[in-house]
C-alpha positions, 0 to 999 in steps of 0.5 A: 885605774879602770875602777877609779875612771868608772867611779868618777863617771859615775859621779859625773853622771849623777852630779850632771843630772842634779838641778841646777838650783838646790832647794832650801825654802819650805814647805816647798811647792810646785804646780808646773803653772810656769815651767818645770821649776826645780825639776830637770830631766834625768840623763838616763831618761828614754823619753822627757816628761812633759807640761800640759793643760786639760786632757792629754792628747790621747783618748783612753788616758790621762785626766780631764784636767789639772789637780790643782789650777790649770797645768800638770806633767805627764808621761806621753805614752803614744810612741814612747812604750812599752817599758820606757822611763821618763825620770825628773829630779831635783835636789833638797837641802832638809838639813833644818827640817825635823821631820821631812814629808813629800806629798803630791796628787797622782793620776793613772787612768788607762788600761795599759797603765804603766808604774810611777815611783819616787826615788832617793838618791843615797850612793845609790838610787832606791825606790821609796814609793811606788804605784803600778797599774790603772788607778783611776777608771776614767779622766774625770775621776778625781786625783790621788794624793799621797805622802811619803816619809822623808824622815830617814833623811832627816839632816840631809843637806843634799837629797836627790829626789826623782819622780820616775815613771815608767810605761805600759804596753801601749800609749793608753799609759799617760802618768799623771802628776801635780801639786807637789809639796815638801814640808817639815811635817810637824804636829799640825792641823790641815786643811784641804783645799785651803782656797775654794772658789764658786759661783751662783747666781743673786739670791741662791747658795753654794756649798763648799766641802772642806775637810779637816785632819788633825796631825797634832800628835792626839785627840783634839776638837776644833772651834770653827770661826768665820771672819771677813764675811760680807755674804752670809756664810755658814757653817759648822761652829765645833767639831768632834773629837779628832783622834790624831790621823782622823779627818772630818768632811764639813760643809760650808754654805755661802748665800750670794745675796739678794740685788748682788749684781753679776761679777761681784765676789765676796771672800770669807775667812773659815778658821779652825782653832783647837779647844786649847788654842795650841793650834789653828788652820784656815781656809778662805773662800771666794765667792763670785755672783754668776752670770745667770742673771742680768747683768751678766759678767763674761765667761772667761773659764777662770775657773773651769767649768764653772757651771757649764755641763759636757754632753755627748750624742752616743755612749762616750763622752769627748769633753770640752776642756779648759785651755792655757790659750785664751784671749787672754788665757785661760779659755775654752777649747776641744781637742782633735780626738781620734774617733767621730763623735758629736759633743756639746758644752752647755751653759748654766740656765740663763734669765732674760726676763729683766727689763733691761736693756732694750735689746740685748746681743751675745758676744764671744772670741773664737778662732780655729785650727785645722789638724786634718780637715774641718767637720763642724762647730757652732754655737745654739740656743735653747728655750727648753731642755739643757740636754741637747739630746731632748731637741730643743737646741736651735743653730745662732751660727756655725764658727769659722773653719780655720784662722790663727786669728782671734775673731769676735762674734756677735749674735742678736738674742733680742728675740729671746728677751723675755724667756727664763730660762734660756741655755747657751751651747758649743756643739763639735763634730769631727774625727781628729780634725779641727781645734776651735778655742772660745773665750770672753762669752758674754750677754751684753745690752746693745742699747743703754736703756737711757733715753736722756741725762742732763748736768744741771748748771751748778750754783757755785763753781769755786771748791776749796781743797779737803773741803766738802764742796758745792752740790752737784745736780744731775737729771736722768730719764728713762721712759717707764722708769724715771719720774713718777715711775721711779726711781729707776733700779740698778743705776749707778750715778756719779759726778766727775773732774778731769781737765779742760776740753778733755773727754770723760769716755776716753781720758784717763785722767778724770776723778768720779765721785757717787751720787745718790737719788734726792727727788723727782723732776717731772718725768726725770730722777735727780741725783745729786751729791757734794764731793770732797775734792782733794786735788787743786787745779781747774777742770771740766765737769760732767756726770755719768749713768749706767744702767745695770752694767750696760755701759756708761752714758756721759752727759754735759750741760746740753744732756747726753741725748747729742752725746757728750761734748767739752765745750758744753762741760760744767766748770770747777776751780778747786782752791787751796784751803786757808786757815781763817785768821780767827783760829789763830785768836785764842793763842794770841789772846794767851799770850797777852799780845792782843789788845781790845780795839778801843771805839774812836769816840771813847778817845776823844772823850765819848760821843759827839 
């Protein structure tokens, strides 16, 4: 009787630890970006796994960021050592997989590193993979990928897996796991990574590293095809002969075309096809024109560090990190490490020699959380070296000493206009004191370069729905740039139609159509266009112009210098399209119903 009770109790403990949702859709992936997904804490834990973004709280252990995206899981060893166990469990139905395989990435940096195990429950727990001791020597070293063969469990409809971490003798044993996959390891070709992102300035090249692995079961050669490439994409056209399991590293280069605006993006598809066409794989490359030249895009660190660089005053770098907190997320922050140090986070080179706009302003959002006090955080600028130890940086502003609300900061950069390059840097000093958070770093024009723009009077105020409408004209004036000196560069011009009495800069009910440069009128550039308008009704008409990315200037019949006023808007009535009656003549004639008109004189017998 006692043995039966113990057996029931054992089954209860095992079943109670099984995740609520069994996984039966493959390939299965988990990056812990939102939560733990199908993984639940074991009832036998000494402590639980945690989710984290950026670096783990303790210095001397853990990575500087995730293997993929922002979040990962780790064992917080501080206060949970030595030999303390944290385990996560998940259940899988792999009955339809012919060759099940588990893969994941791990990071085990720390001098007192413990153990990481993958266990399977098959009546009792069995460790099928393990790693013991430190595997990386610093937090910025790459995560390590591992594949675990599950073919011994093929056909299982209730496979219970466990990720088990055991801490070492002290706090420097944070074990980290990310990017879990469970898939059918059928013959295939594998591309890593499958999704690549990067950025560079206009006219520059960016190199992407791709690894192709042959897992087809035999020798294979692959042809490389490039599709959907709005920007020049250059790379190999054919691989060498790869044996089964062999990989080949290659470099694919994308050029950002001259004249591309900051923030523009290009998506390229790279496809790998075996010469017998039996196996294919592809990778997606998204390239962004970076904010190093005007017009600048706001830096939000959606991709971290995106060209920014950590520098230290001293032998040890306590880096600025990507943060899951932003305005909105993600953003930038500096942890409160238990050590006195000075660390800098420096931007890429920024070119301020462009002629637009007349004035420049640096803007960013920040807030600071106080831990055990406040030492110092500030923002600096250099017109010389990007290395703070060279002494070229000067302070622009000291940041706040504690606020739980995001605060927008604005700094005039007009005195630095004309410099190339400049560098922006955030500086942190502290010893387990405060945590600064930064987001939305922008360089903007505080004036928009446009002296005046005007909507010209219309020849016609009626258009037919779905047909080419009347021609709309407008004029733009910028000192030294338009008229005989023009046409002005980096101009975007549009004509718009909206509800009567509404303002185009505040209403979302306006429709906008591009217009183009068509000539000169005295000192003005002339823009015109005849759009096809599909919506019927009566509308106000306005034009708007923008230099680079400095912001829209709205023009009415009285010009933009006095501000937009709906009273001075143009007007347009769009009427339904009606098929002309003459279009029906052929059908009527063919039916025999059409009778040619006979002149009255003929009926009367001739001319009078």
